[in-house]
C-alpha positions, 0 to 999 in steps of 0.5 A: 500500500502506498504512503497516501493510502494509510495517511488519508484513511487513518483518523489518528496517530499512525503506528507503523514501526515495531521495536527499536533497531538492533533488538534481540528477537529472542530476548523478552521485554525488560522487567517493569517495562510497559507497552512499547510506543511505536511511531510511524515513519515520516512520510515523504513530502509528495505523498503527504502533500497529496493526502492532505490535499485530497482530504482538504479538497473534500472539505473545501467543496462546501465553500466552492461557490464563494471561491468560484465566484466571489474572488473573480467577481471582485477582480472583474469589478476592479477591471471594469472600474479602472477601465473608466478612470485610468489612462488606457493609452498607457501600455504599462498601466494596462498590463499592470492592471490586468496582472494585478487583478489576476493575482488578486484572485490568488491572494483572496484564497491563499492569503485571506481565506487561508489565514481565516482557515488556520485561525479557526483550526487553531482556535478550535484545537483542530491542529492536533490531528495534523500534528500527530501525523508523521508528515512535513508541516509544509505539506499540511500548509501547501496541501490545504492552500492547494485544495482552496486554490483549485476552486480559484483557478477558474476565477483567475483564468476568467479574470485574466481573459476578460482583462486581456480582452477589455484592455486589448492585450495579447491572449497568447501570453496567458500561459504564463498564468501557470507559473504565476499561479503556482509561485504566487499561491505558494508564497502567499499561502505560507504568509496566510498560514503564518498569520492564521497560526500566529494570531492570538485570536481568529478574529485577528487572523481574519483582519490580518488576512484582509489587510494583507489582501488589500496590500496585494491589491493596491501594490499590485495594480498600481504601476511601480513608477507611479508610487512614492519612493518609500512605498516602492520599498514596501512594494519590493517586500511583498512577494506577490508583486514579483508574480504581478510584474512577471505576468505584466512583463509577459504582455510586452510586445518585446518580452525581456524573458530574463527579467520575467525569470528573475521575478519568478525565481524571487517569488519561488525563494519567498515561497520556500521561506514563507512555507518554512515560517508557516511550518514552524508556526504550525509546530509552535501552535501545536505546543501552545 
């Protein structure tokens, strides 16, 4: 049986290993010793991620309606609003608005909803189940985020296609949504999970997630050259802006692919760090 099967089916701590290595089969138990506590082997990241994703996907189906429509609705609304007030004669502005609105759908799920989800799990004491499983903590974070993001993918595609048509941008570059979705989602998921796990109350986790999504909105849609110098420094610290810039740059007539790759690599590096922080926060929440 694969590692995914028992991990997905067993509803408690997994017991998989017998006695300690080197124990003599002929010798009996030590005098006064109680039953041996047998721990399971640590599951590899891939099977653990698949198991957590499958379990959380079944739960997230109850929220598929808001995930499918709410995030896309607000991003499409922003595209329509800005179409009448921004300088659509500027190619840079058009590219930035469409890219920022598309990544906003990811932020709604990975940052806002995930902060609320982990805040609620922590408040209800429901993290004990995941902490009892021999799985990487980052797999718990990424699997939970992936399950929610699955229902947000259609909204992201609809937003990007609608924005490209509305702002007269090339549709043949929308394949860039794939790496942008994965890397922006992973980096923001780590931040969202950390907010939910570190917030002392679930209400504060909700507020933190919404504030984070607002930062992603304003710093992603407004072109960097139109921001004050101080705000540009803040923008450079927000991981989603690199995903927005990569997607926006891909709309150029003459794409500087090296710059796009660098932005995606920065986003990937932040994803690794943010998931590590979220994993540490998950361990800390389990000891609290």
